[in-house]
Every structure is written in C-alpha cells, then in structure tokens.
C-alpha positions as CSV (number, residue, x, y, z in Angstrom):
1,M,-16.8,20.7,63.7
2,T,-16.2,17.4,61.4
3,K,-13.0,16.0,62.5
4,L,-10.4,15.3,59.6
5,E,-7.4,12.9,61.1
6,Y,-4.3,12.3,58.6
7,F,-2.1,9.5,59.2
8,Y,0.8,9.4,57.2
9,S,5.0,9.3,56.9
10,A,6.7,12.3,55.5
11,H,8.2,9.9,53.2
12,S,5.0,8.1,51.7
13,S,4.7,7.8,48.2
14,Y,1.0,7.6,48.0
15,S,0.5,10.3,50.4
16,Y,2.7,12.5,48.4
17,F,0.1,11.6,45.6
18,G,-2.9,12.8,47.6
19,S,-1.3,15.5,49.1
20,A,-2.2,18.5,47.2
21,E,-5.9,17.2,46.7
22,L,-6.5,16.5,50.4
23,M,-5.7,20.0,51.1
24,R,-7.9,21.2,48.5
25,I,-10.8,19.1,50.0
26,A,-10.0,20.4,53.4
27,T,-10.1,24.0,52.4
28,A,-13.1,23.8,50.3
29,A,-14.8,22.4,53.5
30,D,-13.4,24.5,55.8
31,C,-12.0,21.8,57.9
32,R,-8.8,21.8,59.7
33,I,-6.7,18.4,58.9
34,I,-5.2,16.9,62.2
35,H,-1.9,15.6,61.5
36,K,-1.1,12.3,62.7
37,P,2.6,11.5,61.6
38,F,3.5,7.8,62.5
39,D,6.2,5.0,62.3
40,L,4.8,3.4,58.9
41,R,7.2,0.8,58.8
42,K,6.9,-0.3,62.5
43,S,3.1,0.1,62.0
44,T,2.5,-2.2,58.8
45,E,4.5,-4.7,60.4
46,V,1.9,-5.3,63.2
47,T,-1.1,-4.5,60.6
48,G,-0.1,-5.6,57.2
49,P,1.3,-6.0,54.4
50,G,4.4,-6.8,57.0
51,P,8.0,-6.0,56.7
52,I,8.8,-4.3,53.2
53,S,11.7,-7.0,52.9
54,G,8.7,-9.8,53.0
55,R,7.0,-8.2,50.1
56,T,6.9,-10.0,47.0
57,P,9.0,-8.5,43.9
58,Q,5.6,-9.1,41.9
59,R,3.9,-6.7,44.3
60,S,6.6,-4.1,44.8
61,A,6.7,-3.8,41.1
62,Y,3.5,-3.1,40.7
63,F,2.7,-0.8,43.6
64,Y,6.0,1.1,43.5
65,G,6.6,1.1,39.9
66,R,3.8,1.2,37.2
67,E,1.0,2.3,39.6
68,M,3.3,5.3,40.7
69,E,3.6,6.4,37.2
70,R,-0.3,6.4,36.7
71,W,-1.1,8.2,39.8
72,A,1.7,11.0,38.9
73,Q,0.3,11.3,35.6
74,W,-3.5,11.3,36.9
75,R,-2.7,13.8,39.5
76,D,-0.4,15.8,37.2
77,I,2.3,16.0,39.1
78,A,6.0,15.3,39.1
79,L,7.5,12.1,40.1
80,M,11.2,10.9,40.2
81,T,12.1,7.9,37.9
82,T,14.0,6.4,40.4
83,R,13.6,5.5,43.9
84,P,14.5,8.2,46.5
85,T,18.2,7.7,47.4
86,H,17.5,8.4,51.2
87,H,14.1,6.4,51.4
88,D,15.5,3.9,53.9
89,N,16.7,6.6,56.4
90,D,14.9,7.0,59.9
91,M,11.9,9.3,59.5
92,T,11.4,9.9,63.3
93,L,13.2,13.3,63.2
94,V,11.2,14.7,60.2
95,N,7.9,13.2,61.4
96,C,8.5,14.7,65.1
97,M,9.0,18.1,63.5
98,L,5.6,17.9,62.1
99,I,4.0,17.0,65.4
100,A,6.0,19.9,66.9
101,G,4.6,22.6,64.4
102,Q,1.3,21.5,65.1
103,E,1.8,21.2,69.0
104,R,3.0,24.8,68.6
105,G,-0.2,25.6,66.7
106,L,1.1,26.2,63.4
107,N,-0.9,25.1,60.1
108,V,1.5,22.5,59.2
109,D,-0.2,21.3,55.8
110,R,2.1,23.3,53.3
111,L,5.1,22.1,55.2
112,A,3.9,18.2,55.2
113,H,3.1,18.8,51.2
114,E,6.9,20.3,50.7
115,L,8.6,17.6,52.4
116,L,6.5,14.7,50.3
117,Q,7.4,16.7,47.1
118,G,11.0,17.2,48.3
119,H,11.4,13.4,49.0
120,W,9.8,12.3,45.4
121,V,10.8,14.8,43.1
122,E,13.8,16.3,44.3
123,D,15.6,13.6,46.1
124,A,15.8,15.2,49.4
125,D,17.1,13.7,52.2
126,L,14.2,14.0,55.1
127,A,16.7,13.0,57.7
128,D,19.2,15.9,57.5
129,G,18.4,19.0,59.4
130,E,19.7,21.4,56.9
131,T,17.8,19.9,54.3
132,L,14.8,20.4,56.4
133,V,15.5,23.9,57.1
134,Q,15.4,24.7,53.4
135,I,12.5,22.9,52.7
136,G,10.8,24.9,55.8
137,K,11.7,27.9,54.0
138,K,9.7,26.8,51.0
139,A,6.9,26.4,53.2
140,G,7.2,29.5,54.7
141,I,8.0,28.3,58.1
142,S,11.0,28.5,60.0
143,V,11.5,24.9,61.5
144,E,14.8,25.4,63.4
145,P,12.5,25.7,66.6
146,L,10.7,22.8,65.7
147,L,13.9,20.8,64.9
148,A,14.6,21.8,68.4
149,D,11.2,20.4,69.8
150,A,11.3,17.2,67.6
151,V,14.0,15.6,69.8
152,L,12.1,16.3,73.1
153,P,10.8,13.5,75.2
154,E,7.2,14.7,74.7
155,I,7.2,15.1,71.1
156,Q,8.7,11.9,70.6
157,A,5.8,10.2,73.2
158,I,3.3,11.8,70.8
159,Y,5.2,10.1,67.6
160,G,4.7,6.8,69.9
161,A,1.2,7.5,70.6
162,N,0.4,8.1,67.1
163,T,2.1,5.1,65.8
164,Q,0.1,2.9,68.6
165,E,-3.1,4.6,67.9
166,A,-2.6,3.7,64.1
167,I,-2.2,0.2,65.2
168,E,-4.9,-0.3,67.2
169,R,-7.3,1.7,65.0
170,S,-6.0,-0.9,62.1
171,V,-4.2,1.6,59.9
172,F,-2.2,-0.6,57.6
173,G,-0.6,1.8,55.6
174,A,-0.2,5.5,54.3
175,P,-2.1,7.7,53.8
176,T,-4.9,6.6,56.1
177,Y,-7.9,9.2,56.9
178,F,-10.7,9.3,59.3
179,V,-13.5,11.7,58.8
180,D,-15.5,11.6,62.2
181,G,-14.0,8.2,63.1
182,D,-14.9,6.6,59.6
183,M,-11.6,5.1,58.1
184,F,-10.8,5.6,54.4
185,F,-7.4,3.9,53.4
186,G,-5.5,5.1,50.4
187,Q,-5.3,8.3,48.6
188,D,-7.8,6.8,45.9
189,R,-10.5,7.2,48.6
190,L,-10.1,11.0,48.6
191,M,-13.3,11.7,46.8
192,M,-15.1,9.4,49.5
193,V,-13.6,11.8,52.0
194,E,-14.8,14.7,50.2
195,R,-18.4,13.5,50.3
196,A,-18.0,12.2,53.6
197,L,-17.1,15.6,54.9
198,A,-20.1,17.2,53.2
199,T,-22.6,14.3,54.3
200,P,-23.2,12.9,57.7
201,F,-22.2,9.1,58.4
202,E,-24.9,6.5,57.4
203,G,-23.1,3.5,57.7
204,T,-23.7,0.5,60.5
205,W,-19.8,-0.6,61.0
206,P,-18.7,0.0,64.4
207,R,-16.6,3.3,64.6
C-alpha cells in the first residue's frame, strides 16, 4: 500500500487550509494518513526559515495576512480575521494527544481537522485540556485517555522522534507530505500529492 506521511502541528495555519482536502484525497485513494505531529518551531529553527521572531515584517504580512485570506477564500473555509489569541502556547500536549490516538489504533483524521479548525475559526486554546475534551467530542472521540497518554515518556519520545525525523528529512514547514518517501511541501501541492497517490514515482532525485 502507498505510504502517505503527514508532518504538521495542530496549530499550523496552512495545515488547516489543506486539512479537509488532504482527507478527501486520502479517502478517494483508499490510503491511510500516517500522522506525524512535530515541534514545528524547533524544526524550522534548524531547517528554515528560522525563528518566528527573526522573520521580516514584510514576509509575515504577506504569508500570514493576505495570502491566508486568499487561501481561505479559495478553499471556501472560515478563518478568523485576527491572529489566534493562544497561538504562541506550547503545543506539546495537543500534538502528543494526536500521537497517542494513533498509537492506540484510532483514526485521528477528523480529530486533527477539528483541532486545526478550532484554533483558526473558534480561537480555541489547544494547550487547555478541557478545550481539547470539547473538540474531541466534535470529532466523536473521547480524548481523556489520550490526554493521559500524552504525558507518558514513550509518547513524548515519539514526538521528539517525529521532530528529529522532520529535521533529518529537511521538513522546513507545515504541512509537509511524503508519498512513498517523495516530499511535497505546502498544502498548495496537494494536487501533486493526489497525482502521486495514483501514479508511481518517476523522478531521479534521491529519496
């Protein structure tokens, strides 16, 4: 079976823009998404474009302003008109909760989508346990056991391993997808992901 890996963080704006489309594509291809939540901030400090504090006002104004408005319109999805209040909170708990769900054999596709949507539409605090419980209910998953698992050393270790793997595989932002090892950065490459799921890899680059 084709391997579809999904590197993202539960608070990533562009992961939100591509979330529903990714799941539509995976369902149509009868392909299971392998979720790889990772520490986006730590990874991009190594792989680029560097710490958020070091990004120019011009870049931030474009990529986190007008461009986001365009993608929300293009995808026909809701988007807050302001930056999420809790965007700078530590995302370890929520990302590890997703990992815990996958480790338990759950399909966390909808949960991941509801978390992204909650953050970017409802200004949800993804670092707050009770908020995560309520979002879990929307996704049809009781997340209390996942929250308990999320703080376990073995789940935290997977999160760290995902982050290190992202660095080693040159993941320089979220979302990043791999189809049988072939990397696609950005939700604007989802049409290529869809093609790759239907067509064997024909490139010559190292994989």
